[in-house]
C-alpha positions in Angstrom: 22.3 -82.8 3.3 22.8 -85.0 6.3 26.3 -86.2 7.0 26.6 -89.7 8.5 29.5 -90.2 11.0 31.2 -93.6 10.5 33.2 -94.4 13.6 34.3 -97.7 12.1 36.8 -95.8 10.1 38.6 -94.9 13.3 38.4 -98.4 14.9 39.6 -100.3 11.8 43.3 -101.3 11.7 44.2 -98.6 9.2 42.2 -96.0 11.1 44.0 -96.8 14.4 47.4 -96.6 12.6 46.5 -93.2 11.2 45.5 -91.9 14.6 48.8 -93.0 16.1 50.6 -91.4 13.1 49.0 -88.1 14.0 49.9 -88.4 17.7 53.6 -89.2 17.1 54.1 -86.6 14.4 52.5 -83.9 16.6 54.8 -84.9 19.5 57.8 -84.8 17.2 56.9 -81.4 15.7 56.2 -80.0 19.2 59.5 -81.1 20.6 61.5 -79.7 17.7 59.4 -76.5 17.6 60.0 -75.9 21.3 63.7 -75.6 20.5 65.5 -73.2 18.3 64.4 -72.5 14.7 66.6 -72.5 11.6 66.3 -71.5 8.0 68.7 -74.1 6.8 67.2 -76.4 4.2 67.5 -79.6 6.2 65.8 -78.2 9.3 63.0 -76.7 7.2 62.6 -80.1 5.4 62.2 -82.0 8.6 59.7 -79.5 10.1 57.8 -79.4 6.9 57.7 -83.2 6.7 56.1 -83.5 10.2 53.7 -80.7 9.8 52.6 -81.8 6.3 52.0 -85.4 7.5 50.0 -84.1 10.5 47.7 -82.0 8.2 47.1 -84.6 5.5 46.6 -87.5 8.0 44.1 -85.4 9.9 42.4 -84.5 6.7 42.1 -88.2 5.7 40.7 -89.2 9.1 38.1 -86.4 9.1 36.9 -87.0 5.5 36.6 -90.7 6.1 34.9 -90.2 9.5 32.2 -88.0 8.0 31.9 -90.1 4.8 33.0 -87.3 2.5 35.9 -89.2 0.9 33.5 -91.0 -1.4 32.0 -87.7 -2.6 35.3 -86.3 -3.8 36.0 -86.4 -7.6 39.3 -88.2 -7.1 40.6 -91.7 -6.7 40.6 -91.9 -2.9 42.5 -95.2 -2.8 45.2 -93.9 -5.0 45.4 -90.7 -2.9 45.7 -92.4 0.4 48.1 -95.0 -0.8 50.3 -92.4 -2.5 50.3 -90.3 0.6 51.2 -93.2 2.9 54.1 -94.1 0.7 55.3 -90.5 0.4 54.9 -89.9 4.2 56.9 -93.1 4.9 59.8 -91.9 2.8 59.6 -88.3 4.1 59.5 -89.3 7.7 62.3 -91.8 7.2 64.5 -89.1 5.7 63.6 -86.7 8.5 64.4 -89.4 11.1 67.8 -89.7 9.6 68.7 -86.1 8.8 67.5 -84.5 12.1 69.7 -86.6 14.5 72.7 -86.2 12.2 72.7 -82.5 12.2 70.8 -81.4 15.3 71.1 -84.0 18.0 73.9 -84.7 20.6 74.3 -87.2 23.4 73.0 -84.8 26.0 70.1 -83.3 23.9 67.1 -84.9 25.6 64.3 -83.3 23.5 66.1 -83.8 20.2 66.6 -87.5 21.0 62.9 -87.8 22.1 61.9 -86.1 18.8 64.0 -88.6 16.9 62.5 -91.6 18.6 58.9 -90.4 18.0 59.8 -89.6 14.4 61.1 -93.2 13.9 57.9 -94.6 15.5 55.8 -92.4 13.1 57.9 -93.8 10.2 57.1 -97.4 11.3 53.4 -96.5 11.4 53.4 -95.0 7.9 55.2 -98.1 6.6 52.5 -100.3 8.2 49.8 -98.2 6.5 51.5 -98.8 3.2 51.3 -102.5 3.9 47.7 -102.2 4.8 46.6 -100.2 1.7 48.9 -101.5 -1.0 47.2 -103.6 -3.6 47.5 -107.3 -3.1 48.1 -109.9 -5.9 44.9 -110.3 -7.9 43.2 -107.4 -6.3 41.6 -104.6 -8.5 42.9 -101.2 -7.4 44.2 -97.9 -8.6 47.6 -97.4 -10.3 49.3 -95.8 -7.3 48.4 -98.8 -5.2 50.5 -101.1 -7.4 54.3 -101.5 -7.5 54.8 -99.2 -10.5 52.6 -96.6 -8.9 54.6 -96.7 -5.6 57.8 -96.5 -7.7 56.5 -93.2 -9.2 56.1 -91.8 -5.6 59.6 -93.0 -4.8 61.1 -91.3 -7.9 59.4 -88.0 -6.9 60.6 -88.3 -3.3 64.3 -89.1 -4.3 64.2 -86.0 -6.6 63.0 -83.9 -3.6 66.0 -85.1 -1.5 68.3 -84.1 -4.4 66.6 -80.6 -4.6 67.1 -79.8 -0.9 70.8 -80.6 -1.3 71.4 -78.5 -4.4 73.3 -75.2 -3.9 72.8 -72.8 -6.8 76.3 -71.2 -6.5 77.8 -74.7 -6.9 76.2 -75.7 -10.2 75.4 -72.4 -11.9 78.8 -72.0 -13.5 79.1 -75.5 -15.0 77.0 -76.6 -18.0 77.3 -80.3 -17.1 75.9 -79.7 -13.6 73.1 -77.6 -15.1 72.2 -80.5 -17.3 72.0 -82.7 -14.3 69.7 -80.3 -12.6 67.5 -80.2 -15.7 67.4 -84.0 -15.7 66.3 -84.1 -12.0 63.6 -81.4 -12.7 62.2 -82.9 -15.9 61.9 -86.4 -14.5 60.4 -85.0 -11.2 57.7 -83.0 -13.1 56.7 -86.1 -15.1 56.5 -88.3 -12.0 54.4 -85.6 -10.3 52.2 -85.3 -13.3 51.5 -89.0 -13.3 50.6 -88.9 -9.7 48.3 -85.9 -10.1 46.6 -87.4 -13.2 46.1 -90.7 -11.4 44.5 -89.2 -8.4 42.3 -86.9 -10.6 41.2 -90.0 -12.6 42.4 -88.4 -15.9 44.7 -91.2 -17.1 41.8 -92.8 -19.1 42.0 -89.8 -21.5 45.5 -90.7 -22.5 47.4 -93.7 -24.0 48.9 -94.0 -20.6 50.8 -97.3 -21.0 52.8 -96.3 -24.1 53.5 -92.8 -22.7 54.7 -94.3 -19.5 57.1 -96.6 -21.2 58.6 -93.9 -23.5 59.0 -91.5 -20.6 60.6 -94.2 -18.4 63.1 -95.1 -21.0 64.0 -91.5 -21.6 64.3 -91.0 -17.8 66.7 -94.0 -17.6 68.9 -92.6 -20.3 68.9 -89.1 -18.8 69.7 -90.4 -15.3 72.5 -92.5 -16.8 74.1 -89.3 -18.1 73.6 -87.5 -14.7 75.0 -90.4 -12.8 78.3 -90.0 -14.7 78.4 -86.2 -15.2 77.5 -85.1 -11.7 80.4 -86.7 -9.9 82.8 -85.9 -12.7 82.1 -82.2 -12.4 81.3 -82.0 -8.7 84.4 -83.8 -7.4 86.9 -82.6 -10.0 89.8 -80.9 -8.1 87.6 -80.7 -5.0 88.9 -83.1 -2.4 87.0 -83.9 0.8 87.8 -81.2 3.5 90.3 -82.5 6.0 88.8 -80.9 9.0 85.3 -82.5 9.3 84.7 -83.5 12.9 80.9 -83.5 12.4 78.7 -83.4 9.3 77.9 -79.7 10.0 81.5 -78.6 9.2 81.4 -80.0 5.6 77.8 -79.5 4.6 78.6 -78.6 0.9 80.7 -81.7 0.5 78.1 -83.9 2.1 75.4 -82.5 -0.1 77.4 -83.3 -3.2 77.9 -86.9 -2.0 74.2 -87.2 -1.2 73.2 -85.9 -4.7 75.6 -88.4 -6.3 74.2 -91.3 -4.3 70.6 -90.3 -4.8 71.1 -90.0 -8.5 72.3 -93.6 -8.6 69.3 -94.6 -6.4 66.8 -92.9 -8.8 68.5 -94.5 -11.8 68.0 -97.9 -10.3 64.4 -97.1 -9.4 63.7 -95.9 -13.0 65.2 -99.0 -14.4 63.0 -101.2 -12.2 60.0 -99.0 -13.1 60.8 -99.4 -16.8 61.1 -103.2 -16.5 57.7 -103.3 -14.7 56.1 -101.2 -17.4 57.4 -103.4 -20.1 56.0 -106.5 -18.3 52.6 -104.9 -17.8 52.3 -103.9 -21.5 54.1 -106.6 -23.5 54.0 -109.7 -21.3 50.5 -110.9 -20.8 49.6 -113.9 -18.6 48.7 -117.0 -20.6 
């Protein structure tokens, strides 16, 4: 079977943006990798982010160049849009986390890696704007606002997971409930994304299931938004000697989890409102 090479996919605006994304993420990963390595969760997250984005962006470019994307049994538009949104959020997080924990005023390569990572984030955000569904346009679920919110919900849960420390929550039933909330809601969001990309949503009463699960997620996150800070900060004041974030990592992680729990609660509320509008409010 002959494979036709379509160079227009590389010269189109979205193709050029993807090429630049690969270039900047490769430079970032190379600069960081040329320095010391760490097993700490934040360093691993940052390096995984850049390497993951390199691999998937390259895969998308190659499949579109050789015209293989149309032959895959998946919703290609949903896949590329979901990845662009996820990569935007992941690279943004890495561009914030890495300089906070691993960069100083005299660290030339670390500063350079931060700059190229920020540029990569901007490029992925541009790709989201180029691939997102416009008003009145027929597209897949993940290219719409509710679909992008599902990607955001999964991403925020990932940030929560990398901040969790087992020794901190294992002895408190309330904190274990919060971890269960994060895990259950993350699994559902991930399942929606996978089923959408695999074109399997038509087999299910998707709209009704989405509304029920979103409402349950809102209620569960409401409990977590109250319970986590009550248990996490009870009789645990902020360490007095914290000249840099590295010296009070556990405290900072607890604060991040509390904040991200509230962020995801807001996202789920917005998602639920959108779901209700799509199902029960029809244009006249």
